[in-house]
C-alpha positions in Angstrom: 15.0 -20.0 -13.9 13.3 -20.6 -16.4 16.6 -18.1 -18.0 19.2 -21.1 -19.9 21.1 -22.8 -17.4 23.9 -23.7 -19.9 27.5 -23.5 -19.1 26.9 -20.4 -16.8 30.9 -20.6 -16.1 31.7 -19.6 -19.3 29.2 -16.6 -19.8 31.9 -14.0 -18.4 32.3 -12.2 -15.3 31.4 -8.9 -13.4 32.5 -6.6 -10.9 31.8 -3.3 -9.5 33.1 -0.3 -7.9 32.6 1.0 -5.3 31.2 -1.6 -3.1 29.5 -1.4 0.0 26.5 0.1 1.8 24.8 3.2 0.5 21.8 5.4 1.8 18.3 4.4 0.5 17.7 7.2 -2.4 21.2 8.8 -2.1 23.2 9.8 -5.8 26.0 7.7 -6.5 28.2 6.8 -9.1 29.1 3.1 -10.0 31.0 1.4 -12.6 30.1 -1.8 -13.5 32.9 -3.8 -16.1 31.4 -7.0 -17.5 34.3 -9.7 -19.2 33.4 -11.6 -21.7 33.7 -15.7 -21.2 34.9 -18.5 -23.2 32.4 -17.6 -26.0 33.1 -14.1 -26.1 30.1 -12.2 -27.6 28.7 -12.7 -31.0 27.9 -10.0 -33.5 24.6 -9.2 -32.2 24.9 -11.4 -29.1 24.2 -9.1 -25.6 24.3 -8.9 -22.4 21.3 -7.5 -20.1 21.9 -6.0 -16.0 18.5 -6.9 -14.7 17.1 -5.2 -11.4 14.1 -6.4 -9.5 10.8 -5.5 -10.7 9.9 -3.0 -8.1 13.0 -1.0 -7.8 12.7 2.4 -8.7 16.6 3.1 -9.6 17.7 5.8 -12.0 16.4 6.6 -14.1 18.9 5.7 -16.2 19.3 8.2 -19.3 22.0 8.1 -22.2 21.4 11.8 -23.8 22.4 14.9 -21.7 26.0 14.4 -19.7 24.9 17.1 -17.3 21.9 15.8 -16.0 21.3 13.0 -13.3 21.1 9.1 -14.4 23.7 9.8 -17.4 25.4 6.4 -18.1 28.2 5.8 -20.6 28.8 2.4 -22.0 32.2 1.4 -24.2 33.9 -1.6 -25.5 37.5 -2.0 -24.8 38.0 -3.3 -28.1 35.9 -0.6 -29.8 33.0 -2.7 -30.9 30.1 -0.7 -31.7 27.2 -1.0 -28.8 23.8 -0.8 -28.9 21.9 -0.3 -25.6 18.5 1.1 -24.0 16.8 1.1 -20.6 13.8 -1.2 -20.4 10.8 -2.0 -18.1 9.3 -5.3 -18.4 11.3 -6.8 -21.2 13.2 -9.2 -19.2 11.7 -12.3 -17.0 10.4 -11.6 -13.9 11.5 -10.4 -11.4 14.6 -8.8 -13.1 11.9 -7.1 -15.1 13.6 -3.6 -15.2 17.2 -3.9 -17.4 19.9 -2.4 -19.3 19.9 -3.8 -22.7 23.7 -4.1 -24.0 23.7 -5.3 -27.7 27.1 -5.9 -29.5 25.8 -3.8 -33.3 29.2 -4.1 -35.3 32.0 -6.2 -34.8 32.2 -8.8 -31.5 34.0 -9.4 -28.3 36.6 -12.3 -27.9 37.2 -14.2 -24.4 38.8 -11.3 -21.9 37.1 -8.2 -24.1 35.0 -5.7 -21.9 32.1 -3.7 -21.8 32.8 -1.0 -19.2 29.6 0.4 -18.4 29.2 3.7 -15.9 26.1 4.4 -14.1 25.6 8.0 -13.2 29.0 9.2 -15.3 30.0 12.3 -12.8 32.6 13.4 -16.0 30.7 16.1 -17.5 28.7 17.1 -14.5 26.0 14.2 -13.7 25.4 14.3 -10.4 25.0 10.4 -10.4 22.1 8.1 -10.3 19.7 7.6 -7.7 19.6 4.5 -5.8 16.2 2.9 -5.2 14.6 4.5 -2.3 14.0 1.8 0.1 16.3 -0.6 1.5 17.9 -3.8 0.5 20.1 -6.2 2.1 21.2 -7.3 -0.9 20.6 -4.9 -4.2 21.8 -7.0 -6.8 23.3 -5.7 -10.5 21.5 -9.1 -12.2 24.1 -9.9 -15.4 22.7 -12.3 -18.0 24.8 -12.9 -21.2 23.7 -14.2 -24.6 27.3 -14.5 -25.8 26.1 -17.0 -29.1 23.2 -14.0 -30.2 20.3 -16.8 -29.4 18.5 -14.4 -27.1 18.7 -17.1 -24.8 20.2 -15.5 -21.7 22.2 -17.5 -18.8 22.8 -15.6 -15.4 26.4 -15.5 -14.5 27.2 -17.5 -11.3 28.3 -14.1 -9.6 26.8 -11.0 -10.0 27.6 -7.7 -8.3 25.9 -6.7 -5.1 25.4 -3.5 -2.9 23.7 -3.0 0.3 21.2 -0.2 0.3 20.6 1.1 3.9 18.3 4.0 5.5 19.5 7.4 5.6 19.0 10.2 8.4 15.8 10.7 10.1 13.1 12.8 9.0 9.7 12.3 9.9 9.0 10.8 13.6 6.1 8.4 13.8 4.5 6.4 17.3 1.3 4.2 17.3 -1.2 2.9 19.6 -3.6 0.1 19.5 -7.1 1.9 19.1 -9.4 0.1 21.2 -8.4 -2.1 24.4 -10.3 -2.8 27.6 -9.6 -1.1 31.3 -6.5 -2.7 32.8 -5.7 -4.4 29.4 -1.8 -4.1 28.6 -0.7 -2.6 25.6 2.7 -0.8 24.3 3.7 2.5 22.7 5.7 2.5 19.4 8.1 5.1 18.4 10.2 5.2 15.0 11.9 7.9 12.8 11.6 7.3 8.9 14.2 9.2 6.2 13.0 10.9 3.7 11.7 7.8 1.7 10.0 6.5 4.3 12.4 3.8 5.5 12.8 3.6 9.7 16.1 5.0 10.2 18.8 3.5 12.7 20.7 6.7 13.2 18.9 7.7 16.0 20.0 8.7 19.7 17.3 10.3 21.1 15.7 11.0 25.1 12.3 10.9 24.4 9.7 12.7 26.5 6.3 11.5 26.6 3.2 13.3 27.7 -0.5 11.3 28.0 -3.6 13.5 27.8 -4.8 10.9 30.4 -3.2 8.7 33.4 -1.1 5.4 32.1 -0.1 3.1 34.4 3.6 2.0 33.4 4.1 5.0 31.3 7.5 6.9 31.7 7.8 10.9 31.8 11.0 9.8 29.4 12.5 7.2 27.6 15.9 6.9 25.8 15.7 5.5 22.0 19.4 4.5 21.8 21.6 4.6 18.8 21.2 1.6 16.3 17.9 0.9 16.9 14.9 1.0 14.2 12.1 1.3 16.6 11.5 1.7 20.2 8.7 0.4 22.6 7.4 0.7 26.2 5.7 -2.1 27.1 3.5 -3.2 29.6 1.1 -0.2 30.1 -2.4 0.1 30.6 -5.2 2.5 31.8 -7.3 2.1 34.7 -10.5 4.8 33.5 -12.1 4.6 30.4 -11.3 7.8 27.3 -9.8 8.4 24.6 -5.6 8.3 25.0 -3.3 10.3 23.2 0.6 10.3 23.9 2.6 13.4 23.0 6.6 12.0 21.8 8.8 15.3 22.7 12.4 16.2 22.6 14.0 17.2 25.9 13.7 20.6 24.8 9.5 20.1 24.8 9.6 20.6 21.0 6.9 18.0 19.3 8.3 15.1 17.4 5.0 13.3 16.9 1.6 12.4 18.5 0.2 8.9 18.5 -2.9 7.8 17.1 -6.3 8.0 19.1 -6.9 4.6 21.7 -9.7 4.4 23.0 -10.0 2.5 26.7 -13.5 1.2 27.1 -15.0 -0.4 30.6 -15.8 -3.7 28.7 -15.5 -4.9 24.9 -15.9 -8.8 23.7 -14.0 -7.3 20.8 -11.0 -5.0 20.6 -8.9 -4.0 17.6 -5.7 -5.8 16.1 -4.2 -3.8 13.0 -3.0 -6.1 10.1 -1.1 -6.2 6.5 -1.6 -9.7 5.4 -0.6 -8.8 1.4 2.8 -8.1 0.3 5.6 -10.7 -1.1 9.1 -11.1 -0.6 12.0 -11.1 -3.0 11.6 -15.5 -3.1 8.7 -14.0 -5.8 8.8 -10.5 -7.0 9.5 -8.4 -4.1 12.8 -7.1 -2.2 14.7 -9.2 1.0 13.9 -12.4 2.1 10.6 -13.7 3.4 11.9 -13.5 7.1 13.2 -9.8 6.8 9.5 -9.1 5.4 7.8 -10.4 8.5 10.4 -9.3 10.9 10.0 -5.7 9.3 6.1 -5.7 9.3 6.2 -6.9 13.4 9.1 -4.6 14.4 9.1 -1.5 12.2 5.5 -1.6 11.1 4.0 -2.9 14.5 1.3 -4.9 13.3 -0.3 -7.3 14.7 -0.9 -9.9 12.1 0.9 -10.3 8.8 0.9 -12.6 5.8 3.0 -13.7 3.0 1.2 -13.2 -0.6 3.8 -14.4 -3.4 2.3 -14.9 -6.7 1.8 -18.5 -7.0 3.0 -19.2 -10.6 6.7 -18.4 -8.8 6.2 -20.3 -5.7 8.2 -23.7 -5.6 7.0 -26.7 -3.5 10.6 -25.8 -1.6 9.7 -22.1 -1.0 5.8 -23.4 0.1 7.6 -25.5 2.5 9.6 -22.9 3.6 7.3 -20.4 4.1 4.8 -22.6 6.1 7.9 -23.4 8.4 8.4 -19.7 9.2 4.9 -18.6 9.6 4.7 -21.3 12.2 7.9 -20.3 13.8 6.7 -16.6 13.7 3.5 -17.0 14.8 3.1 -15.8 18.8 -0.4 -16.0 19.7 -1.3 -12.8 22.0 1.9 -10.8 20.4 2.1 -11.1 16.5 0.3 -13.3 14.1 1.6 -14.8 11.3 -0.6 -16.2 8.5 0.4 -18.7 5.9 -1.1 -18.1 2.2 -0.2 -17.2 -1.6 -1.7 -15.0 -4.6 -3.6 -16.9 -7.1 -2.5 -15.0 -10.1 -4.7 -15.6 -12.9 -5.2 -13.3 -15.5 -8.5 -11.1 -15.2 -10.1 -12.8 -18.4 -10.5 -16.2 -15.8 -10.9 -14.4 -12.3 -8.1 -12.2 -11.6 -6.1 -11.9 -8.7 -7.5 -13.5 -5.2 -5.5 -13.9 -2.2 -5.9 -16.9 -0.2 -5.4 -17.7 3.3 -4.8 -20.5 5.4 -5.9 -21.0 9.2 -2.9 -23.7 10.0 0.3 -24.7 8.0 0.4 -26.9 4.7 -2.3 -26.2 3.1 -2.4 -27.0 -0.7 -1.3 -24.6 -2.7 -3.6 -24.2 -6.0 -1.7 -22.2 -8.6 -3.3 -20.6 -11.7 -0.4 -21.9 -13.6 3.1 -23.1 -13.2 4.0 -20.4 -15.9 7.6 -19.9 -14.1 8.2 -23.1 -12.2 9.8 -26.2 -14.3 8.7 -29.0 -11.8 5.2 -29.9 -13.5 4.7 -32.8 -10.9 2.1 -31.2 -9.4 0.6 -29.2 -12.3 -2.8 -31.3 -12.1 -3.6 -29.6 -8.9 -3.9 -26.2 -10.9 -7.0 -24.3 -11.0 -6.9 -22.5 -14.4 -10.2 -20.2 -13.3 -11.3 -19.2 -10.3 -14.6 -21.0 -11.1 -11.7 -24.3 -10.5 -10.0 -22.2 -7.4 -13.0 -22.1 -5.1 -13.8 -25.7 -6.2 -10.8 -27.0 -5.6 -10.4 -25.3 -1.8 -13.8 -26.1 -1.0 -13.5 -28.0 2.6 -10.2 -26.3 3.4 -9.9 -24.0 6.2 -8.7 -21.0 4.5 -10.5 -17.7 3.6 -10.0 -15.6 0.3 -10.0 -12.0 -0.9 -10.6 -10.7 -4.1 -7.5 -8.3 -5.1 -6.7 -5.7 -7.6 -2.8 -5.5 -8.6 -1.6 -5.8 -11.8 -4.1 -7.9 -12.8 -7.4 -7.1 -11.3 -10.3 -9.3 -9.4 -13.3 -9.9 -11.9 -16.2 -11.0 -9.0 -19.0 -11.0 -11.1 -17.4 -13.8 -13.6 -16.7 -15.7 -10.5 -17.3 -15.7 -6.4 -18.2 -17.8 -3.8 -19.3 -16.3 -0.4 -18.3 -19.5 1.3 -14.7 -18.8 0.8 -14.4 -15.3 -0.7 -15.1 -13.1 2.2 -13.6 -9.7 1.5 -12.7 -7.0 -1.3 -9.7 -5.4 -0.9 -10.3 -1.6 -1.5 -7.1 0.2 -1.4 -3.6 -0.8 -1.9 0.2 0.5 -3.2 -1.6 0.1 -6.7 -4.7 2.5 -6.0 -8.0 2.7 -4.4 -10.7 0.5 -6.0 -14.1 1.5 -4.6 -15.3 0.4 -7.8 -14.6 -3.3 -7.0 -17.1 -2.8 -4.2 -19.9 -1.3 -6.7 -19.2 -4.5 -8.3 -20.3 -6.6 -5.3 -23.4 -4.3 -4.4 -24.6 -5.4 -8.2 -24.6 -8.8 -7.9 -25.7 -8.5 -4.1 -22.7 -10.0 -2.5 -22.5 -10.0 1.1 -18.7 -8.9 1.5 -16.5 -7.0 3.5 -13.9 -4.3 2.9 -10.3 -4.5 3.7 -7.3 -2.7 2.5 -3.8 -3.6 2.6 -0.2 -2.4 0.7 0.5 -5.7 -1.8 4.0 -3.9 -0.9 7.1 -5.2 -3.2 9.6 -3.0 -1.3 9.9 -4.8 1.6 8.1 -2.7 3.9 4.7 -4.7 4.7 2.3 -2.5 6.9 4.5 0.6 6.2 4.5 0.6 2.5 5.5 4.1 0.6 5.5 3.8 -3.3 9.1 5.3 -3.7 9.7 7.0 -6.6 8.2 4.1 -8.9 5.0 4.0 -10.8 3.0 2.9 -7.7 1.1 5.9 -6.4 -0.3 5.4 -3.0 0.6 4.5 0.4 -0.4 0.8 1.3 -3.6 0.1 3.2 -4.0 -1.1 6.4 -7.1 -3.4 7.9 -8.5 -3.3 11.5 -9.7 -6.5 12.5 -12.2 -6.7 15.3 -11.4 -9.8 17.5 -11.9 -11.4 21.0 -8.0 -12.2 20.9 -5.1 -11.9 19.2 -4.7 -15.2 17.6 -5.4 -17.0 14.4 -8.8 -18.4 15.6 -9.9 -14.8 16.6 -8.3 -13.2 13.0 -9.8 -15.9 11.2 -13.1 -15.7 13.2 -13.1 -11.5 12.1 -12.4 -12.5 8.7 -14.9 -14.8 8.3 -17.8 -12.6 10.1 -16.3 -9.6 7.9 -15.9 -7.9 11.6 -13.0 -5.1 10.0 -12.5 -1.9 8.1 -9.8 -0.9 5.4 -7.8 2.1 5.9 -5.7 4.1 3.7 -2.6 3.4 6.0 -3.7 5.4 9.3 -4.8 3.7 12.7 -8.2 5.5 13.7 -10.9 4.4 16.1 -14.2 3.3 14.1 -17.1 2.2 15.9 -20.8 1.9 13.5 -23.7 -0.4 15.6 -27.1 -1.1 14.0 -29.7 -0.7 16.9 -32.8 -2.4 16.6 -36.3 -2.1 18.6 -37.0 -5.8 18.5 -34.7 -9.0 19.1 -33.2 -9.5 15.7 -31.1 -12.6 14.2 -27.4 -12.3 13.5 -26.2 -15.0 11.2 -23.1 -17.2 11.7 -22.5 -17.4 8.2 -24.8 -15.9 5.1 -28.3 -17.6 5.2 -28.4 -17.5 1.2 -25.4 -20.0 0.7 -26.7 -22.4 3.4 -27.9 -23.2 6.8 -26.5 -20.9 9.2 -26.9 -20.3 12.8 -28.2 -17.4 14.7 -27.8 -15.6 17.5 -30.3 -13.4 18.7 -29.6 -10.0 19.5 -30.9 -6.1 19.2 -27.5 -5.0 17.7 -25.1 -5.7 15.4 -21.7 -4.3 14.3 -20.0 -4.0 11.0 -19.8 -7.1 8.8 -23.1 -8.4 10.3 -25.8 -10.3 8.5 -29.0 -9.4 10.1 -32.7 -10.6 9.8 -35.0 -8.0 11.3 -38.9 -7.5 11.7 -38.3 -3.9 11.7 -39.1 -1.3 9.4 -36.3 0.7 10.9 -33.0 0.8 12.6 -30.5 3.1 14.1 -26.6 3.4 13.1 -24.8 4.8 15.7 -21.6 6.5 14.1 -18.7 7.1 16.3 -15.2 8.1 14.8 -11.8 9.7 16.2 -9.2 10.1 13.6 -5.5 10.1 13.6 -5.9 14.0 12.3 -8.6 16.2 11.8 -11.9 14.8 9.7 -12.5 16.5 6.5 -15.8 14.5 5.9 -17.9 11.7 6.7 -19.9 9.8 4.1 -22.9 7.6 4.8 -23.8 4.9 2.2 -26.4 2.3 1.5 -24.9 -0.3 -0.6 -24.1 2.1 -4.1 -25.9 4.9 -2.7 -24.2 8.0 -0.7 -27.4 8.8 1.6 -25.7 11.9 3.2 -22.5 13.5 3.6 -21.4 14.8 7.3 -18.6 17.3 8.2 -18.1 19.1 11.8 -18.0 22.6 10.3 -20.7 24.8 8.5 -20.9 27.3 5.8 -20.2 30.0 8.7 -16.9 28.6 9.5 -15.4 28.5 5.4 -12.8 30.8 5.1 -10.2 31.6 2.4 -8.9 28.3 2.0 -9.7 26.4 -0.9 -9.2 22.6 -1.4 -8.6 21.6 -5.2 -8.5 17.6 -5.4 -7.3 15.5 -8.3 -8.8 12.0 -8.6 -9.5 8.7 -10.3 -7.8 6.2 -12.4 -7.4 5.6 -16.6 -9.6 2.2 -16.4 -9.0 -0.7 -14.2 -6.3 -2.5 -15.6 -2.5 -2.1 -15.1 -2.1 1.2 -17.1 -4.4 2.8 -14.8 -2.4 5.6 -13.7 -3.6 9.3 -14.5 -0.9 12.4 -14.5 -2.5 15.4 -13.1 0.6 17.5 -14.1 -0.5 21.5 -14.5 -0.9 25.0 -13.6 -3.2 27.1 -11.4 -3.1 30.4 -12.3 -5.3 33.4 -10.4 -6.7 37.0 -11.7 -8.1 39.4 -9.1 -6.7 38.0 -6.2 -3.1 36.4 -4.9 -2.5 33.2 -3.2 -0.7 33.7 0.7 0.3 29.8 1.2 0.0 26.5 -0.6 0.8 23.1 0.3 0.2 19.6 -1.5 -1.5 16.9 0.4 -1.5 13.1 0.0 1.2 13.1 -2.0 4.0 10.2 -1.6 6.6 11.1 -4.2 9.0 13.2 -3.5 9.6 13.9 -7.3 6.5 15.0 -7.3 4.6 18.0 -5.8 4.7 21.7 -5.9 7.0 22.5 -8.7 6.8 26.4 -8.3 4.4 28.9 -6.9 3.9 32.5 -6.2 1.4 35.0 -5.3 -0.9 34.5 -8.6 0.5 30.9 -10.0 1.1 27.6 -8.7 2.5 24.3 -10.7 2.6 20.8 -9.6 3.6 17.2 -10.4 0.8 14.8 -9.2 -0.6 11.4 -10.3 -3.5 9.1 -9.0 -4.6 5.2 -9.7 -8.1 5.4 -8.0 -6.7 7.6 -5.1 -6.9 11.1 -4.6 -4.5 13.9 -4.0 -4.3 17.8 -4.3 -3.6 21.4 -3.0 -4.6 23.6 -0.4 -4.6 27.0 -1.4 -5.1 30.1 0.9 -6.3 33.3 -0.9 -5.3 37.2 0.1 -9.0 38.0 -0.2 -11.9 35.3 0.4 -14.2 35.8 -2.5 -13.0 38.0 -5.2 -10.6 36.9 -8.6 -11.1 34.2 -11.2 -9.0 30.5 -10.7 -7.8 29.0 -13.9 -6.8 25.2 -14.0 -4.7 23.5 -16.3 -3.9 19.8 -16.4 -4.2 16.8 -19.0 -7.1 15.5 -18.2 -9.3 19.0 -17.1 -9.1 22.6 -18.1 -11.5 24.7 -16.6 -11.6 28.1 -15.0 -14.0 29.3 -11.9 -15.3 32.7 -10.2 -14.0 32.0 -6.6 -16.9 33.4 -5.3 -18.9 30.4 -6.6 -16.8 28.1 -4.7 -18.0 27.2 -1.8 -19.5 24.2 1.1 -20.2 21.5 -1.6 -17.7 20.1 -4.2 -17.8 21.5 -7.4 -17.0 18.7 -10.1 -14.7 18.6 -13.3 -14.7 15.2 -15.0 -11.8 13.9 -16.8 -13.3 11.2 -18.4 -11.4 7.5 -17.5 -12.4 5.7 -14.0 -14.2 8.5 -11.8 -11.5 10.9 -12.8 -12.3 14.1 -11.9 -11.1 17.3 -10.5 -13.1 18.7 -7.4 -12.9 22.0 -5.6 -14.4 23.4 -2.5 -13.8 25.5 0.5 -12.6 24.7 4.0 -12.1 26.4 7.2 -8.8 28.2 7.5 -7.9 25.7 10.3 -9.4 22.4 11.6 -8.8 20.7 14.4 -11.6 18.6 14.8 -10.6 14.7 14.9 -14.2 13.5 16.7 -17.7 12.8 14.8 -20.5 11.1 16.7 -23.6 10.6 15.5 -26.7 8.9 14.9 -28.9 7.9 11.4 -32.1 5.8 10.8 -32.3 3.7 8.1 -35.5 2.3 6.8 -35.4 -1.2 6.1 -35.9 -2.0 2.4 -39.2 -4.6 1.4 -37.0 -6.3 -1.0 -33.2 -7.2 -0.5 -30.6 -5.9 1.7 -30.0 -2.5 3.1 -26.2 -2.1 3.6 -25.0 0.9 5.5 -21.2 1.4 5.8 -19.3 4.4 6.2 -16.3 6.3 4.5 -13.9 8.3 6.7 -11.8 11.4 5.1 -9.1 12.9 7.2 -7.8 16.2 6.1 -4.4 14.7 5.5 -6.1 12.9 2.6 -6.2 9.7 4.5 -9.4 7.6 4.1 -11.4 4.5 6.0 -14.1 2.4 4.9 -16.4 0.1 7.1 -17.6 -3.4 5.9 -21.4 -2.8 5.5 -24.2 -4.4 7.5 -26.3 -6.2 5.7 -29.7 -5.9 7.0 -32.9 -7.9 5.8 -36.6 -8.3 6.3 
């Protein structure tokens, strides 16, 4: 639904050659033959071959026979056809489609239309399959034989299976905070070129730890056919920062884990989650069961939730989702949370995530736009004010989200329910949403998730589509891995968000005198208070002190580029692990920002850099997640590239032959400038490009960076009025970022 269901058996049939399974992102040629049914296809009638919204199949083109994606279409009776490749011209989720109209003449029953995707007869290498895996990739065929533009889906459409390719990039993961003697596991996988965990592995892994680990074997077999490998029941009997190297038998490094902080005692530890994505029952890929199993078994998540668009979630699917989360939730192993995305237009509040602590909570939809059964329409909330009103009293938590639609938290916000805002997802980075919260003096947390549509929750690569970012993760600081622990962390805002990496972060405020930590925001009603001289991220604290110390401890998953310290909207200080004396001939060129807040936020940075009076010895791109983009060409005097940003950032590192002489010329669609190389130093040079914080930044780095640690103490004065709101943003040299939730401290 909501396509017409009139007589699908009269609408024709379709076949596909070849059939079977194919590697994600591979080049293939397919012949799809549509045979007209009882009605034929009338003059100006048409068919459509639909593919799901998220697919990056193609692109399909009709003009260059020797180029990729060349597609030919012909009618067996010689009818003249009109055709075009369309995006978002078909009813979701089949948003991407090939339209084929009968322009002159008509088709009778039994006449055929033959479509050759990636027709190789004139030199095309084929059409590229989508870059992510799908158990049933469907060429969904719709027919409009009577020329009413009221399409009917065929009873059966051709399907293929898309599987991962050969392993390319090895990855391993540990938790980031555990207690001495507490058990944990090592997880290992190897992704293909497009980020799909591969099962084409048969490897004897050598494991080397930097400190004693009880239960860690020196070798462990990763057998063929598995998508991931786990070494369970590990523990450390002394504190420290654990890192494990995963090597081949010949000693060559495959990968290295993120750091795991082992402490003597801790009330709370870290659990990693992606609570935002969806499956093919709404707008995503693969089934809801496959979605959760990927997050648990291939992305190594501790917690996961499903967030389908509400106006596509039928009552039957809502019941199925709740049964599934109840089945898969395993306290201590994997937390599975029921929920949905309230998907209203921005003018009435925009996207909000809703999470229930228990199954069978009410689904309060923004509309029934794609649900024909209107029997529960009276429960709908058509704006965010109504949503919060109707959820009052429910055991749930809401987050504000920016996807296609963005949440307008200045239009509507209820701090009793809406505890956090999402600053990063596959759609980009949205620090402006946090600034909106500061402007309104909300006490709100920071999370990051994938909002993945490609079936890879917790490890969400953008593929070759318009998504420009790797999906985010949220680290919850909780006493135990169960729903009670995760929801306590959500309600107390005890968490931080990252752009998808796992690192150790701790920030703690220390007070001279005993202060009060509130269980709930006292601005919103009565709240219990806990006496304490210290507080962690997310805490709301009343103190008599005029100042406090903020202790900051970071151990990154890679070398640190900078650490920014904020008080609410104000950047107070930037710390680096290097000084001006350490700078070398390495120049970093950063592209950042977005067009605006809405759907068409993506900014194209395709461009060139030219050097006079110096030469390039090496150039590398960082934070680029799309193999179709990156460095296109380079030599000693120039480099060209393709890049996009959507509020996030990416860029180039350029190593010069000489440190200071020469001049750089930069040409991009948004910024054109030239700079004396001698002027590039420790601090950023910024060149604005309009839009939403859109700019080029350029600065100098040491030739090599290796330090992953940063530990410091910053004194903050307590504001006499309003909140002091300290938080940090960590940037690694690989482009990954992390944001802590602010503390909210007042007198």
